[in-house]
C-alpha positions in Angstrom: 28.6 -9.6 -24.2 28.3 -11.4 -20.8 24.9 -12.1 -19.2 25.8 -9.9 -16.3 26.3 -6.9 -18.6 22.8 -7.4 -20.1 21.4 -7.4 -16.6 23.1 -4.2 -15.7 22.0 -2.5 -19.0 18.3 -3.4 -18.2 18.6 -2.1 -14.7 20.4 1.1 -15.9 17.5 1.8 -18.3 15.0 1.3 -15.6 16.8 3.5 -13.1 17.2 6.2 -15.7 13.5 6.1 -16.5 12.5 6.5 -12.9 14.9 9.4 -12.4 13.5 11.1 -15.5 9.9 10.8 -14.3 10.9 12.1 -10.9 12.5 15.1 -12.6 9.4 15.8 -14.7 7.3 15.6 -11.6 9.6 18.0 -9.8 9.0 20.5 -12.6 5.3 20.3 -11.9 5.5 20.5 -8.1 5.2 24.1 -7.0 3.7 24.0 -3.5 3.1 21.8 -0.4 -0.3 20.5 -1.6 1.2 19.5 -4.9 4.0 17.7 -3.1 1.6 15.8 -0.8 -1.4 15.2 -3.0 -0.6 16.1 -6.6 -3.1 18.9 -6.7 -6.0 16.4 -6.6 -5.5 15.9 -10.4 -4.9 12.2 -10.9 -6.7 10.6 -13.8 -8.5 7.3 -12.9 -6.0 5.1 -14.7 -3.0 6.7 -12.9 -4.8 6.5 -9.5 -5.7 2.8 -10.1 -2.2 1.6 -11.2 -0.5 3.8 -8.6 -2.7 2.4 -5.8 -2.0 -1.1 -7.0 1.7 -0.7 -7.4 2.2 1.1 -4.1 0.0 -1.6 -2.4 1.8 -4.7 -3.5 5.5 -4.1 -2.8 8.2 -6.7 -2.9 6.1 -9.3 -1.3 4.0 -9.7 -4.6 7.0 -10.9 -6.6 9.0 -12.3 -3.7 7.0 -13.0 -0.6 3.8 -14.5 -2.1 5.4 -16.7 -4.7 7.8 -17.9 -2.0 4.9 -18.8 0.3 3.1 -20.7 -2.5 6.4 -22.5 -3.5 6.7 -23.8 0.1 3.1 -24.5 1.1 1.0 -24.5 -2.1 -2.4 -23.1 -2.6 -3.2 -23.0 1.1 -1.3 -19.7 1.1 -3.4 -18.3 -1.7 -6.2 -17.3 0.8 -4.2 -14.1 1.4 -4.5 -13.3 -2.4 -8.2 -14.0 -2.3 -8.7 -11.8 0.7 -6.6 -9.0 -0.8 -8.6 -9.1 -4.1 -12.0 -8.9 -2.3 -10.7 -6.2 0.1 -9.3 -4.1 -2.8 -12.6 -4.2 -4.7 -14.5 -3.2 -1.6 -12.1 -0.4 -0.8 -12.6 1.1 -4.3 -16.3 0.6 -4.0 -17.0 1.8 -0.5 -14.2 4.2 0.4 -12.8 5.8 -2.8 -15.7 8.0 -4.0 -16.9 9.0 -0.5 -13.4 9.8 0.8 -12.5 11.8 -2.3 -15.6 14.0 -1.7 -15.5 14.2 2.1 -11.8 15.2 2.3 -12.5 18.2 0.1 -15.7 19.1 1.8 -14.2 18.9 5.2 -11.8 21.8 5.1 -9.8 20.5 2.1 -8.0 17.8 4.2 -4.9 16.6 2.3 -3.8 13.9 4.8 -5.6 11.1 6.6 -4.8 12.5 10.1 -6.0 16.0 9.1 -9.2 14.5 7.7 -9.9 12.7 11.0 -9.4 15.9 12.9 -11.5 18.0 10.5 -14.2 15.4 10.2 -14.8 15.1 14.0 -13.9 18.8 14.7 -11.3 17.7 17.2 -9.9 20.8 18.9 -7.5 18.9 21.2 -5.1 17.9 18.3 -4.8 14.5 20.0 -6.4 12.6 17.1 -4.1 14.1 14.6 -1.0 13.6 16.8 -1.8 10.0 17.6 -2.5 9.3 13.9 0.9 10.7 13.0 2.6 8.5 15.6 0.9 5.4 14.4 1.9 6.2 10.8 5.5 6.8 11.7 5.8 3.6 13.8 4.2 1.2 11.3 5.5 2.8 8.1 9.0 2.7 9.4 8.6 -1.1 9.8 6.8 -1.2 6.4 9.5 0.8 4.6 12.1 -1.4 6.3 10.5 -4.5 4.7 11.0 -2.9 1.3 14.6 -2.2 1.9 15.1 -5.8 3.1 13.5 -7.0 -0.2 15.9 -4.7 -2.1 18.9 -6.2 -0.3 17.7 -9.8 -0.9 17.1 -8.9 -4.5 20.8 -7.9 -5.1 22.1 -10.9 -3.2 20.0 -13.3 -5.3 20.2 -11.6 -8.7 23.8 -10.5 -8.8 25.5 -12.4 -5.9 26.2 -9.0 -4.5 26.4 -7.6 -1.1 23.1 -7.3 0.8 23.8 -3.9 2.4 25.2 -2.4 -0.8 22.1 -3.5 -2.8 19.8 -2.1 -0.1 21.5 1.2 -0.2 21.4 1.5 -4.0 17.6 0.8 -4.0 17.1 3.4 -1.2 19.2 6.1 -2.9 17.4 5.8 -6.3 14.0 5.8 -4.7 14.9 8.8 -2.6 16.2 10.6 -5.6 12.8 10.7 -7.4 10.7 10.8 -4.2 12.5 13.7 -2.6 12.0 16.0 -5.5 9.0 14.6 -7.4 6.9 14.1 -4.3 3.4 12.5 -4.6 3.2 13.1 -8.3 6.6 11.6 -8.9 5.7 8.6 -6.8 2.4 8.2 -8.6 3.7 8.5 -12.2 6.6 6.1 -11.5 4.0 3.7 -9.9 2.2 3.5 -13.3 5.3 2.3 -15.1 6.2 0.0 -12.2 2.7 -1.4 -12.0 2.8 -2.3 -15.7 6.2 -3.9 -15.4 5.0 -6.0 -12.5 1.9 -7.4 -14.1 3.7 -8.1 -17.4 6.5 -9.9 -15.6 4.0 -12.0 -13.5 2.2 -13.0 -16.7 5.2 -13.8 -18.8 7.2 -15.8 -16.3 4.8 -18.6 -15.5 3.9 -19.0 -19.2 7.6 -19.3 -20.3 8.2 -21.8 -17.4 5.1 -23.8 -18.4 6.3 -24.2 -22.0 9.8 -25.1 -20.8 8.5 -27.9 -18.6 6.4 -29.3 -21.4 2.7 -28.8 -20.9 0.0 -28.2 -18.3 -0.5 -31.9 -17.5 3.1 -32.6 -16.9 3.4 -29.4 -14.8 0.5 -30.4 -12.5 1.9 -34.0 -12.2 5.3 -32.7 -11.2 3.7 -30.3 -8.6 1.7 -33.0 -7.0 4.6 -35.5 -7.0 6.8 -33.0 -5.3 4.1 -31.7 -2.9 0.9 -33.8 -2.9 -1.1 -31.0 -1.3 0.3 -28.1 -3.2 -2.9 -27.8 -5.3 -5.3 -28.0 -2.3 -6.8 -24.9 -0.8 -7.3 -26.8 2.5 -4.0 -28.5 3.2 -3.2 -32.2 3.5 -5.8 -33.2 6.1 -3.3 -33.3 8.9 -4.5 -30.0 10.2 -7.5 -29.9 12.4 -10.7 -28.3 11.1 -10.2 -25.4 13.6 -6.6 -24.9 12.3 -7.8 -24.8 8.7 -10.6 -22.4 9.5 -8.2 -20.1 11.4 -5.8 -20.2 8.4 -8.6 -19.3 5.9 -9.9 -16.5 8.2 -6.4 -15.1 8.6 -5.9 -15.1 4.8 -9.3 -13.4 4.1 -8.7 -10.9 7.0 -5.9 -9.4 4.9 -8.7 -7.7 2.9 -9.8 -5.8 5.9 -6.4 -4.0 6.0 -7.2 -2.1 2.8 -9.6 0.3 4.5 -6.8 1.7 6.7 -3.7 1.9 4.5 -2.7 5.6 4.2 -0.4 5.1 1.2 -3.3 3.5 -0.8 -6.3 5.5 0.2 -4.4 8.8 -0.3 -4.7 7.9 -4.1 -8.5 8.1 -3.7 -8.1 11.6 -2.2 -6.0 12.7 -5.2 -8.6 11.7 -7.9 -9.9 14.5 -10.1 -13.5 13.8 -8.9 -15.5 11.2 -6.9 -17.3 10.1 -10.1 -14.0 8.8 -11.6 -13.6 6.2 -8.8 -15.8 3.8 -10.7 -13.6 3.6 -13.8 -10.5 3.5 -11.5 -12.1 0.6 -9.6 -12.4 -1.5 -12.8 -8.9 -0.8 -13.9 -7.4 -1.4 -10.4 -9.3 -4.6 -9.7 -8.3 -6.0 -13.1 -4.7 -5.2 -12.5 -4.8 -6.8 -9.1 -6.5 -9.9 -10.3 -3.9 -10.5 -13.0 -1.0 -9.7 -10.7 -2.1 -11.9 -7.8 -2.9 -14.8 -10.2 0.5 -14.5 -11.8 2.2 -14.5 -8.4 0.4 -17.6 -7.3 0.9 -19.5 -10.6 4.6 -18.5 -10.5 5.1 -20.1 -7.1 3.3 -23.3 -8.3 5.2 -23.5 -11.6 8.4 -23.0 -9.7 7.7 -26.2 -7.8 7.4 -28.1 -11.1 10.3 -26.5 -12.8 12.9 -27.1 -10.1 11.5 -30.6 -9.4 12.3 -31.4 -13.1 15.5 -29.5 -13.6 16.9 -29.2 -10.0 19.0 -26.4 -8.5 16.0 -24.8 -6.7 16.4 -21.5 -4.7 18.0 -21.6 -1.3 15.6 -18.8 -0.2 12.0 -19.6 -1.4 11.3 -15.8 -1.7 13.7 -15.6 -4.6 12.0 -18.2 -6.8 10.8 -15.7 -9.4 14.2 -14.1 -9.6 15.9 -17.5 -10.2 13.3 -18.6 -12.8 13.9 -15.4 -14.8 17.6 -15.9 -14.8 17.5 -19.5 -16.0 14.6 -19.2 -18.5 15.0 -15.8 -20.2 17.5 -13.9 -22.4 19.7 -11.9 -20.0 18.3 -8.6 -21.2 14.7 -9.7 -20.8 15.6 -11.3 -17.4 17.1 -7.9 -16.5 13.7 -6.3 -17.2 12.0 -8.9 -15.0 14.5 -8.1 -12.3 13.7 -4.5 -12.8 10.0 -5.3 -12.3 11.0 -6.8 -8.9 12.7 -3.6 -8.1 9.6 -1.7 -9.3 7.5 -3.6 -6.8 9.8 -2.7 -4.0 10.4 0.9 -5.0 6.8 1.9 -5.8 5.7 1.0 -2.3 8.7 2.5 -0.6 8.3 5.8 -2.3 4.6 6.0 -1.3 5.4 5.2 2.3 8.1 7.8 2.5 5.6 10.5 1.2 3.0 9.6 3.8 5.6 9.6 6.6 6.7 13.0 5.4 3.2 14.3 5.5 2.8 12.9 9.0 5.9 14.8 10.2 5.3 18.1 8.4 1.6 18.5 7.7 0.3 16.7 10.8 2.9 17.4 13.4 5.0 20.5 12.6 2.3 22.5 10.8 -0.4 21.5 13.2 1.6 22.6 16.3 3.1 25.7 14.8 1.1 28.8 15.7 2.2 31.0 12.8 1.6 29.4 9.4 4.9 28.5 7.6 5.4 29.5 4.0 4.6 26.9 1.2 8.3 26.9 0.2 9.4 26.0 3.7 6.8 23.3 4.0 7.9 21.9 0.6 11.6 21.6 1.8 10.5 20.3 5.2 8.5 17.6 3.4 11.7 16.5 1.6 13.7 16.5 4.8 11.0 14.3 6.4 11.3 11.8 3.5 15.1 11.6 4.2 14.8 11.2 8.0 12.3 8.3 7.7 14.4 6.6 5.0 17.5 6.7 7.2 15.7 5.2 10.2 14.1 2.4 8.2 17.5 1.7 6.5 19.2 1.3 9.9 16.5 -1.3 10.9 16.9 -3.1 7.6 20.7 -3.6 7.9 20.2 -6.7 10.0 16.7 -8.2 9.1 15.4 -10.7 11.6 12.1 -11.6 9.8 10.9 -12.5 6.3 9.5 -9.9 3.9 6.0 -11.3 4.3 6.4 -11.3 8.1 7.4 -7.6 8.2 4.6 -6.6 5.8 1.9 -8.6 7.6 2.5 -6.9 10.9 2.6 -3.4 9.5 -0.5 -4.1 7.4 -2.3 -5.3 10.5 -1.3 -2.2 12.4 -2.7 0.2 9.8 -5.8 -1.9 9.1 -6.8 -2.2 12.8 -5.9 1.4 13.8 -7.3 3.3 10.8 -9.6 1.0 8.9 -12.6 1.1 11.4 -12.2 4.9 11.8 -12.1 5.5 8.0 -15.3 3.5 7.5 -17.1 5.1 10.5 -16.0 8.6 9.4 -17.5 8.0 6.0 -20.7 6.2 6.9 -21.6 6.9 10.5 -22.7 10.4 11.5 -22.3 9.8 15.2 -18.6 9.2 15.3 -16.9 11.7 17.7 -13.3 12.7 18.1 -13.1 10.7 21.4 -14.6 7.6 19.8 -12.2 7.9 16.9 -9.2 8.3 19.3 -10.3 5.3 21.4 -10.8 3.1 18.4 -7.4 4.1 16.9 -5.5 3.4 20.1 -7.3 0.1 20.8 -6.6 -1.1 17.3 -2.9 -0.3 17.4 -2.3 -1.7 20.9 -4.4 -4.8 20.2 -2.1 -5.7 17.2 0.9 -5.8 19.5 -0.9 -7.5 22.4 -2.6 -10.2 20.3 0.6 -10.9 18.4 2.3 -11.7 21.7 -0.6 -13.8 22.9 -0.7 -15.7 19.6 3.0 -16.4 19.7 2.7 -17.8 23.2 -0.5 -19.9 22.7 -0.2 -20.7 19.0 -3.8 -19.7 18.2 -3.0 -19.2 14.5 -5.3 -16.3 13.8 -4.0 -13.2 12.0 -3.8 -10.3 14.5 -5.7 -7.9 12.2 -9.1 -9.6 12.6 -9.5 -9.4 16.4 -7.8 -6.0 16.5 -10.1 -4.6 13.8 -13.2 -5.9 15.7 -12.0 -4.5 19.0 -11.2 -1.1 17.4 -14.6 -0.9 15.7 -16.4 -1.7 19.0 -14.4 0.8 21.0 -15.0 3.7 18.5 -18.7 3.1 18.5 -19.2 2.6 22.2 -17.2 5.7 23.2 -19.0 7.8 20.5 -22.4 6.7 21.9 -21.4 7.2 25.5 -20.1 10.7 24.9 -22.1 12.1 22.0 -21.2 15.5 20.6 -23.8 17.0 18.2 -22.3 19.4 15.8 -24.2 21.2 13.0 -21.1 21.6 10.8 -20.4 17.8 10.9 -24.0 17.1 10.0 -23.9 19.5 7.1 -20.7 18.1 5.7 -21.9 14.5 6.1 -25.0 15.3 4.1 -23.2 17.4 1.5 -20.7 14.5 0.9 -23.6 12.1 0.3 -25.1 14.5 -2.2 -21.8 14.9 -4.1 -21.2 11.1 -4.3 -24.8 10.6 -5.5 -24.1 12.8 -8.6 -23.3 10.5 -11.5 -22.7 13.0 -14.2 -19.1 14.2 -14.3 -19.8 17.7 -15.7 -22.5 18.3 -13.1 -20.1 17.2 -10.4 -17.4 19.6 -11.7 -19.9 22.5 -11.8 -20.9 21.7 -8.2 -17.2 21.6 -7.1 -16.5 25.0 -8.8 -19.5 26.5 -7.0 -18.3 25.3 -3.7 -14.8 26.8 -4.3 -16.4 30.1 -5.3 -18.6 30.2 -2.2 -15.6 29.6 0.0 -13.6 32.4 -1.8 -16.5 34.9 -1.2 -16.9 33.8 2.4 -13.1 34.3 3.0 -13.2 37.8 1.4 -16.1 38.8 3.5 -14.4 37.5 6.6 -11.2 39.3 5.9 -13.2 42.5 5.1 -14.8 42.4 8.5 
């Protein structure tokens, strides 16, 4: 049996497993809230692995190892920033967002939460949020499709466009019908595949080279500064500081990524965020470490044996093909696809919610039926996928470049507003709107300024600071006291403070019953 056949068998098994999970999720998806948020029933381990897998995308196995392969550990500041940011996101945002979104009129999307939290009656906040999601997620989804096309070019010598279309079609198949639950359950399998591949690959490569000492010698001979976190000394102190700040600033982006923080909203209870945090942070540490080491070991391997990758972002793909049995290599390649598809599916679900829940449903005067919303959500997934696919047909940037810009857009536009919504009582709808617009615009403006002047600072950091300042200043200038907002803010704090899971469940049940009674009394009047 030829090597190529083994590869196709492994990919076939992976595709079949993803479609099966999507079908099982479809069987459990009965209404619009199930489709968008899985009925708020995710166990902590599912939420943790799903958040990690949907976060990392193709850049974890392609973009990051490729950057390390070219520049060495100087590029690892991104990984350090992401690890810190992910931990803080689980610590600061997860429990409070899970509680607050349910308290505040059972918000099932980020834009609806912003609107309900600030009691925005203009609908501007929800509309602008949806536009930002659609713009940046279309770019983000496009990066995943580019990664899929590159994957098939490198792994099979196939056609870029055909490979991209195949990845999109399979992802669409389980996302269209399985919805949020389908995306989350496939993320679990994909997350496990990714971390196993990133642990196995560098270990096998290390033993093939010989030993640790020989590997480090080959790395330093080929690139004397590859093992330095601070470059080769040719860069000025200011340039190094800018590079480090830029890498660490990636961590700020976590607070505003809708496809990640929506997993927090879907947890069974705020109290389960702690165990999810431990699982998610451990997964992230191992995955990032494996990606960084894979890039370094790739330098040593190809320095010794030659025939390195023509595209640095395919270094892990090439290592798997030359080092492993074809069937095992096929599973590693499937892990690359897992990284791509897990993020893509999550992005499509969030885009669908922006179109249906936050645009169509918000503007329609008569409430549509749950069945219509369910099918409109699926149509939204399809529309966004088509647009992103058109953009990906002729890519003009690297995977990491596309991801970094979209990451900055969400981090600056939504990150400050999420934090202020959860921890600052005085945030108003106009303050949130100002911060959101300033953050999104600043990313585009600063990117252009940096390209012209060569400042070298990642656009997320200045845009985040400007958005935070704008939201706070406008909220203080035009304060809008509201008793409902005060009550919900206090109630959220009380729920998060509950440590016992049973006590928290009893409190949640009491709130549901109180709302039911109030609704009956209101309808009776």
